[in-house]
Structures are given as C-alpha cells and as structure tokens.
mmCIF file as gemmi writes it, N, C-alpha and C atoms, coordinates in Angstrom:
data_model
loop_
_atom_site.group_PDB
_atom_site.id
_atom_site.type_symbol
_atom_site.label_atom_id
_atom_site.label_alt_id
_atom_site.label_comp_id
_atom_site.label_asym_id
_atom_site.label_entity_id
_atom_site.label_seq_id
_atom_site.pdbx_PDB_ins_code
_atom_site.Cartn_x
_atom_site.Cartn_y
_atom_site.Cartn_z
_atom_site.occupancy
_atom_site.B_iso_or_equiv
_atom_site.pdbx_formal_charge
_atom_site.auth_seq_id
_atom_site.auth_asym_id
_atom_site.pdbx_PDB_model_num
ATOM 1 N N . UNK Axp A 1 ? 79.439 215.097 195.159 1 0 ? 1 A 1
ATOM 2 C CA . UNK Axp A 1 ? 78.418 215.337 196.155 1 0 ? 1 A 1
ATOM 3 C C . UNK Axp A 1 ? 78.919 216.342 197.187 1 0 ? 1 A 1
ATOM 4 N N . UNK Axp A 2 ? 77.983 217.067 197.734 1 0 ? 2 A 1
ATOM 5 C CA . UNK Axp A 2 ? 78.315 218.019 198.779 1 0 ? 2 A 1
ATOM 6 C C . UNK Axp A 2 ? 78.389 217.311 200.129 1 0 ? 2 A 1
ATOM 7 N N . UNK Axp A 3 ? 79.195 217.855 201.011 1 0 ? 3 A 1
ATOM 8 C CA . UNK Axp A 3 ? 79.327 217.281 202.345 1 0 ? 3 A 1
ATOM 9 C C . UNK Axp A 3 ? 78.15 217.678 203.231 1 0 ? 3 A 1
ATOM 10 N N . UNK Axp A 4 ? 78.148 217.165 204.45 1 0 ? 4 A 1
ATOM 11 C CA . UNK Axp A 4 ? 77.107 217.506 205.416 1 0 ? 4 A 1
ATOM 12 C C . UNK Axp A 4 ? 77.251 218.951 205.863 1 0 ? 4 A 1
ATOM 13 N N . UNK Axp A 5 ? 76.128 219.599 206.076 1 0 ? 5 A 1
ATOM 14 C CA . UNK Axp A 5 ? 76.133 220.971 206.555 1 0 ? 5 A 1
ATOM 15 C C . UNK Axp A 5 ? 76.231 220.975 208.072 1 0 ? 5 A 1
ATOM 16 N N . UNK Axp A 6 ? 77.229 221.68 208.594 1 0 ? 6 A 1
ATOM 17 C CA . UNK Axp A 6 ? 77.402 221.787 210.04 1 0 ? 6 A 1
ATOM 18 C C . UNK Axp A 6 ? 77.126 223.196 210.536 1 0 ? 6 A 1
ATOM 19 N N . UNK Axp A 7 ? 76.861 224.122 209.623 1 0 ? 7 A 1
ATOM 20 C CA . UNK Axp A 7 ? 76.614 225.506 209.994 1 0 ? 7 A 1
ATOM 21 C C . UNK Axp A 7 ? 75.217 225.625 210.61 1 0 ? 7 A 1
ATOM 22 N N . UNK Axp A 8 ? 75.112 226.009 211.886 1 0 ? 8 A 1
ATOM 23 C CA . UNK Axp A 8 ? 73.801 226.091 212.54 1 0 ? 8 A 1
ATOM 24 C C . UNK Axp A 8 ? 72.841 227.063 211.856 1 0 ? 8 A 1
ATOM 25 N N . UNK Axp A 9 ? 73.359 228.143 211.318 1 0 ? 9 A 1
ATOM 26 C CA . UNK Axp A 9 ? 72.503 229.128 210.652 1 0 ? 9 A 1
ATOM 27 C C . UNK Axp A 9 ? 71.816 228.511 209.42 1 0 ? 9 A 1
ATOM 28 N N . UNK Axp A 10 ? 72.583 227.752 208.641 1 0 ? 10 A 1
ATOM 29 C CA . UNK Axp A 10 ? 72.001 227.093 207.47 1 0 ? 10 A 1
ATOM 30 C C . UNK Axp A 10 ? 71.001 226.009 207.868 1 0 ? 10 A 1
ATOM 31 N N . UNK Axp A 11 ? 71.271 225.318 208.972 1 0 ? 11 A 1
ATOM 32 C CA . UNK Axp A 11 ? 70.343 224.283 209.434 1 0 ? 11 A 1
ATOM 33 C C . UNK Axp A 11 ? 69.014 224.897 209.878 1 0 ? 11 A 1
ATOM 34 N N . UNK Axp A 12 ? 69.07 226.066 210.545 1 0 ? 12 A 1
ATOM 35 C CA . UNK Axp A 12 ? 67.829 226.749 210.935 1 0 ? 12 A 1
ATOM 36 C C . UNK Axp A 12 ? 67.06 227.246 209.713 1 0 ? 12 A 1
ATOM 37 N N . UNK Axp A 13 ? 67.774 227.737 208.708 1 0 ? 13 A 1
ATOM 38 C CA . UNK Axp A 13 ? 67.112 228.181 207.473 1 0 ? 13 A 1
ATOM 39 C C . UNK Axp A 13 ? 66.448 226.992 206.785 1 0 ? 13 A 1
ATOM 40 N N . UNK Axp A 14 ? 67.154 225.879 206.708 1 0 ? 14 A 1
ATOM 41 C CA . UNK Axp A 14 ? 66.598 224.672 206.084 1 0 ? 14 A 1
ATOM 42 C C . UNK Axp A 14 ? 65.376 224.178 206.855 1 0 ? 14 A 1
ATOM 43 N N . UNK Axp A 15 ? 65.457 224.171 208.187 1 0 ? 15 A 1
ATOM 44 C CA . UNK Axp A 15 ? 64.319 223.747 209.003 1 0 ? 15 A 1
ATOM 45 C C . UNK Axp A 15 ? 63.123 224.664 208.818 1 0 ? 15 A 1
ATOM 46 N N . UNK Axp A 16 ? 63.375 225.97 208.749 1 0 ? 16 A 1
ATOM 47 C CA . UNK Axp A 16 ? 62.294 226.926 208.522 1 0 ? 16 A 1
ATOM 48 C C . UNK Axp A 16 ? 61.638 226.748 207.163 1 0 ? 16 A 1
ATOM 49 N N . UNK Axp A 17 ? 62.455 226.488 206.147 1 0 ? 17 A 1
ATOM 50 C CA . UNK Axp A 17 ? 61.896 226.254 204.812 1 0 ? 17 A 1
ATOM 51 C C . UNK Axp A 17 ? 61.072 224.964 204.761 1 0 ? 17 A 1
ATOM 52 N N . UNK Axp A 18 ? 61.55 223.929 205.446 1 0 ? 18 A 1
ATOM 53 C CA . UNK Axp A 18 ? 60.79 222.675 205.484 1 0 ? 18 A 1
ATOM 54 C C . UNK Axp A 18 ? 59.466 222.862 206.213 1 0 ? 18 A 1
ATOM 55 N N . UNK Axp A 19 ? 59.475 223.635 207.299 1 0 ? 19 A 1
ATOM 56 C CA . UNK Axp A 19 ? 58.242 223.94 208.016 1 0 ? 19 A 1
ATOM 57 C C . UNK Axp A 19 ? 57.285 224.72 207.13 1 0 ? 19 A 1
ATOM 58 N N . UNK Axp A 20 ? 57.805 225.69 206.39 1 0 ? 20 A 1
ATOM 59 C CA . UNK Axp A 20 ? 56.977 226.484 205.483 1 0 ? 20 A 1
ATOM 60 C C . UNK Axp A 20 ? 56.349 225.616 204.395 1 0 ? 20 A 1
ATOM 61 N N . UNK Axp A 21 ? 57.119 224.718 203.82 1 0 ? 21 A 1
ATOM 62 C CA . UNK Axp A 21 ? 56.595 223.819 202.785 1 0 ? 21 A 1
ATOM 63 C C . UNK Axp A 21 ? 55.509 222.914 203.366 1 0 ? 21 A 1
ATOM 64 N N . UNK Axp A 22 ? 55.735 222.392 204.563 1 0 ? 22 A 1
ATOM 65 C CA . UNK Axp A 22 ? 54.738 221.535 205.209 1 0 ? 22 A 1
ATOM 66 C C . UNK Axp A 22 ? 53.451 222.283 205.514 1 0 ? 22 A 1
ATOM 67 N N . UNK Axp A 23 ? 53.573 223.517 205.997 1 0 ? 23 A 1
ATOM 68 C CA . UNK Axp A 23 ? 52.375 224.321 206.275 1 0 ? 23 A 1
ATOM 69 C C . UNK Axp A 23 ? 51.616 224.657 205.002 1 0 ? 23 A 1
ATOM 70 N N . UNK Axp A 24 ? 52.343 224.971 203.946 1 0 ? 24 A 1
ATOM 71 C CA . UNK Axp A 24 ? 51.675 225.279 202.673 1 0 ? 24 A 1
ATOM 72 C C . UNK Axp A 24 ? 50.958 224.051 202.119 1 0 ? 24 A 1
ATOM 73 N N . UNK Axp A 25 ? 51.602 222.882 202.196 1 0 ? 25 A 1
ATOM 74 C CA . UNK Axp A 25 ? 50.974 221.657 201.703 1 0 ? 25 A 1
ATOM 75 C C . UNK Axp A 25 ? 49.736 221.314 202.526 1 0 ? 25 A 1
ATOM 76 N N . UNK Axp A 26 ? 49.825 221.492 203.839 1 0 ? 26 A 1
ATOM 77 C CA . UNK Axp A 26 ? 48.673 221.227 204.704 1 0 ? 26 A 1
ATOM 78 C C . UNK Axp A 26 ? 47.529 222.184 204.402 1 0 ? 26 A 1
ATOM 79 N N . UNK Axp A 27 ? 47.87 223.446 204.175 1 0 ? 27 A 1
ATOM 80 C CA . UNK Axp A 27 ? 46.856 224.446 203.855 1 0 ? 27 A 1
ATOM 81 C C . UNK Axp A 27 ? 46.152 224.119 202.54 1 0 ? 27 A 1
ATOM 82 N N . UNK Axp A 28 ? 46.907 223.719 201.547 1 0 ? 28 A 1
ATOM 83 C CA . UNK Axp A 28 ? 46.311 223.351 200.253 1 0 ? 28 A 1
ATOM 84 C C . UNK Axp A 28 ? 45.41 222.137 200.405 1 0 ? 28 A 1
ATOM 85 N N . UNK Axp A 29 ? 45.862 221.136 201.161 1 0 ? 29 A 1
ATOM 86 C CA . UNK Axp A 29 ? 45.071 219.923 201.361 1 0 ? 29 A 1
ATOM 87 C C . UNK Axp A 29 ? 43.748 220.236 202.05 1 0 ? 29 A 1
ATOM 88 N N . UNK Axp A 30 ? 43.794 221.034 203.116 1 0 ? 30 A 1
ATOM 89 C CA . UNK Axp A 30 ? 42.577 221.36 203.857 1 0 ? 30 A 1
ATOM 90 C C . UNK Axp A 30 ? 41.674 222.263 203.019 1 0 ? 30 A 1
ATOM 91 N N . UNK Axp A 31 ? 42.259 223.143 202.205 1 0 ? 31 A 1
ATOM 92 C CA . UNK Axp A 31 ? 41.458 224.028 201.348 1 0 ? 31 A 1
ATOM 93 C C . UNK Axp A 31 ? 40.719 223.225 200.282 1 0 ? 31 A 1
ATOM 94 N N . UNK Axp A 32 ? 41.393 222.257 199.689 1 0 ? 32 A 1
ATOM 95 C CA . UNK Axp A 32 ? 40.762 221.466 198.626 1 0 ? 32 A 1
ATOM 96 C C . UNK Axp A 32 ? 39.757 220.462 199.172 1 0 ? 32 A 1
ATOM 97 N N . UNK Axp A 33 ? 40.071 219.869 200.322 1 0 ? 33 A 1
ATOM 98 C CA . UNK Axp A 33 ? 39.208 218.852 200.927 1 0 ? 33 A 1
ATOM 99 C C . UNK Axp A 33 ? 38.905 219.298 202.355 1 0 ? 33 A 1
ATOM 100 N N . UNK Axp A 34 ? 38.007 220.248 202.512 1 0 ? 34 A 1
ATOM 101 C CA . UNK Axp A 34 ? 37.792 220.903 203.787 1 0 ? 34 A 1
ATOM 102 C C . UNK Axp A 34 ? 36.908 220.169 204.772 1 0 ? 34 A 1
ATOM 103 N N . UNK Axp A 35 ? 36.789 218.864 204.654 1 0 ? 35 A 1
ATOM 104 C CA . UNK Axp A 35 ? 35.957 218.156 205.626 1 0 ? 35 A 1
ATOM 105 C C . UNK Axp A 35 ? 36.775 217.787 206.861 1 0 ? 35 A 1
ATOM 106 N N . UNK Axp A 36 ? 36.078 217.425 207.921 1 0 ? 36 A 1
ATOM 107 C CA . UNK Axp A 36 ? 36.734 217.179 209.201 1 0 ? 36 A 1
ATOM 108 C C . UNK Axp A 36 ? 37.603 215.925 209.166 1 0 ? 36 A 1
ATOM 109 N N . UNK Axp A 37 ? 37.253 214.948 208.339 1 0 ? 37 A 1
ATOM 110 C CA . UNK Axp A 37 ? 38.028 213.71 208.265 1 0 ? 37 A 1
ATOM 111 C C . UNK Axp A 37 ? 39.426 213.973 207.692 1 0 ? 37 A 1
ATOM 112 N N . UNK Axp A 38 ? 39.53 214.861 206.733 1 0 ? 38 A 1
ATOM 113 C CA . UNK Axp A 38 ? 40.835 215.213 206.18 1 0 ? 38 A 1
ATOM 114 C C . UNK Axp A 38 ? 41.708 215.864 207.243 1 0 ? 38 A 1
ATOM 115 N N . UNK Axp A 39 ? 41.128 216.752 208.034 1 0 ? 39 A 1
ATOM 116 C CA . UNK Axp A 39 ? 41.878 217.419 209.092 1 0 ? 39 A 1
ATOM 117 C C . UNK Axp A 39 ? 42.334 216.412 210.15 1 0 ? 39 A 1
ATOM 118 N N . UNK Axp A 40 ? 41.455 215.491 210.525 1 0 ? 40 A 1
ATOM 119 C CA . UNK Axp A 40 ? 41.814 214.472 211.525 1 0 ? 40 A 1
ATOM 120 C C . UNK Axp A 40 ? 42.946 213.588 211.008 1 0 ? 40 A 1
ATOM 121 N N . UNK Axp A 41 ? 42.868 213.175 209.754 1 0 ? 41 A 1
ATOM 122 C CA . UNK Axp A 41 ? 43.918 212.321 209.191 1 0 ? 41 A 1
ATOM 123 C C . UNK Axp A 41 ? 45.235 213.08 209.054 1 0 ? 41 A 1
ATOM 124 N N . UNK Axp A 42 ? 45.168 214.345 208.713 1 0 ? 42 A 1
ATOM 125 C CA . UNK Axp A 42 ? 46.372 215.154 208.601 1 0 ? 42 A 1
ATOM 126 C C . UNK Axp A 42 ? 47.042 215.329 209.961 1 0 ? 42 A 1
ATOM 127 N N . UNK Axp A 43 ? 46.263 215.615 210.979 1 0 ? 43 A 1
ATOM 128 C CA . UNK Axp A 43 ? 46.814 215.76 212.337 1 0 ? 43 A 1
ATOM 129 C C . UNK Axp A 43 ? 47.397 214.441 212.819 1 0 ? 43 A 1
ATOM 130 N N . UNK Axp A 44 ? 46.726 213.339 212.528 1 0 ? 44 A 1
ATOM 131 C CA . UNK Axp A 44 ? 47.228 212.022 212.914 1 0 ? 44 A 1
ATOM 132 C C . UNK Axp A 44 ? 48.559 211.721 212.224 1 0 ? 44 A 1
ATOM 133 N N . UNK Axp A 45 ? 48.659 212.04 210.943 1 0 ? 45 A 1
ATOM 134 C CA . UNK Axp A 45 ? 49.902 211.793 210.208 1 0 ? 45 A 1
ATOM 135 C C . UNK Axp A 45 ? 51.045 212.641 210.751 1 0 ? 45 A 1
ATOM 136 N N . UNK Axp A 46 ? 50.789 213.904 211.039 1 0 ? 46 A 1
ATOM 137 C CA . UNK Axp A 46 ? 51.83 214.783 211.566 1 0 ? 46 A 1
ATOM 138 C C . UNK Axp A 46 ? 52.271 214.316 212.954 1 0 ? 46 A 1
ATOM 139 N N . UNK Axp A 47 ? 51.324 213.956 213.806 1 0 ? 47 A 1
ATOM 140 C CA . UNK Axp A 47 ? 51.676 213.452 215.14 1 0 ? 47 A 1
ATOM 141 C C . UNK Axp A 47 ? 52.457 212.148 215.038 1 0 ? 47 A 1
ATOM 142 N N . UNK Axp A 48 ? 52.103 211.302 214.103 1 0 ? 48 A 1
ATOM 143 C CA . UNK Axp A 48 ? 52.822 210.045 213.922 1 0 ? 48 A 1
ATOM 144 C C . UNK Axp A 48 ? 54.25 210.254 213.457 1 0 ? 48 A 1
ATOM 145 N N . UNK Axp A 49 ? 54.467 211.254 212.625 1 0 ? 49 A 1
ATOM 146 C CA . UNK Axp A 49 ? 55.811 211.535 212.142 1 0 ? 49 A 1
ATOM 147 C C . UNK Axp A 49 ? 56.685 212.083 213.269 1 0 ? 49 A 1
ATOM 148 N N . UNK Axp A 50 ? 56.12 212.961 214.094 1 0 ? 50 A 1
ATOM 149 C CA . UNK Axp A 50 ? 56.919 213.592 215.137 1 0 ? 50 A 1
ATOM 150 C C . UNK Axp A 50 ? 56.974 212.785 216.421 1 0 ? 50 A 1
ATOM 151 N N . UNK Axp A 51 ? 56.074 211.844 216.622 1 0 ? 51 A 1
ATOM 152 C CA . UNK Axp A 51 ? 56.061 211.067 217.863 1 0 ? 51 A 1
ATOM 153 C C . UNK Axp A 51 ? 57.222 210.07 217.893 1 0 ? 51 A 1
ATOM 154 N N . UNK Axp A 52 ? 57.617 209.545 216.752 1 0 ? 52 A 1
ATOM 155 C CA . UNK Axp A 52 ? 58.705 208.578 216.697 1 0 ? 52 A 1
ATOM 156 C C . UNK Axp A 52 ? 60.021 209.141 217.191 1 0 ? 52 A 1
ATOM 157 N N . UNK Axp A 53 ? 60.498 210.247 216.603 1 0 ? 53 A 1
ATOM 158 C CA . UNK Axp A 53 ? 61.768 210.818 217.089 1 0 ? 53 A 1
ATOM 159 C C . UNK Axp A 53 ? 61.699 211.298 218.535 1 0 ? 53 A 1
ATOM 160 N N . UNK Axp A 54 ? 60.569 211.825 218.964 1 0 ? 54 A 1
ATOM 161 C CA . UNK Axp A 54 ? 60.437 212.282 220.348 1 0 ? 54 A 1
ATOM 162 C C . UNK Axp A 54 ? 60.526 211.108 221.296 1 0 ? 54 A 1
ATOM 163 N N . UNK Axp A 55 ? 59.897 209.985 220.946 1 0 ? 55 A 1
ATOM 164 C CA . UNK Axp A 55 ? 59.945 208.803 221.796 1 0 ? 55 A 1
ATOM 165 C C . UNK Axp A 55 ? 61.369 208.233 221.861 1 0 ? 55 A 1
ATOM 166 N N . UNK Axp A 56 ? 62.098 208.313 220.77 1 0 ? 56 A 1
ATOM 167 C CA . UNK Axp A 56 ? 63.473 207.79 220.772 1 0 ? 56 A 1
ATOM 168 C C . UNK Axp A 56 ? 64.383 208.638 221.651 1 0 ? 56 A 1
ATOM 169 N N . UNK Axp A 57 ? 64.21 209.962 221.628 1 0 ? 57 A 1
ATOM 170 C CA . UNK Axp A 57 ? 65.084 210.83 222.415 1 0 ? 57 A 1
ATOM 171 C C . UNK Axp A 57 ? 64.711 210.838 223.89 1 0 ? 57 A 1
ATOM 172 N N . UNK Axp A 58 ? 63.503 210.41 224.238 1 0 ? 58 A 1
ATOM 173 C CA . UNK Axp A 58 ? 63.111 210.433 225.637 1 0 ? 58 A 1
ATOM 174 C C . UNK Axp A 58 ? 63.558 209.186 226.398 1 0 ? 58 A 1
ATOM 175 N N . UNK Axp A 59 ? 64.1 208.197 225.7 1 0 ? 59 A 1
ATOM 176 C CA . UNK Axp A 59 ? 64.545 206.976 226.364 1 0 ? 59 A 1
ATOM 177 C C . UNK Axp A 59 ? 65.829 207.174 227.116 1 0 ? 59 A 1
C-alpha cells in the first residue's frame, strides 16, 4: 500500500479533481432529471455533506 500524501500540491490536485467529478455528476443528474425537486434534493445532500465537517471545526 502507498503511504499518506503530504505534498500540498498533490492534495490540491486531488481536491480539484474531486470537485470536478462532483460537478460533472451533479450536471448529469440535473440534465437527466431537470425538475426542481431533483435540484432541491441535490442541494440538500451537498449542504448536508459539507455542514458536518464545518460544524466540527467551528467548535
């Protein structure tokens, strides 16, 4: 197994790629199911994923 990556440049590249994959998946989902309920559920899911870590770091 490979060790943990500590190189900041590689971490930014990995984060950018993950953001790109998430945006592409969201775009495909909204394109295929373009109703407002899909968009609301997608926004709710994204906010739920990011609200947890933000709440933990703000304590």
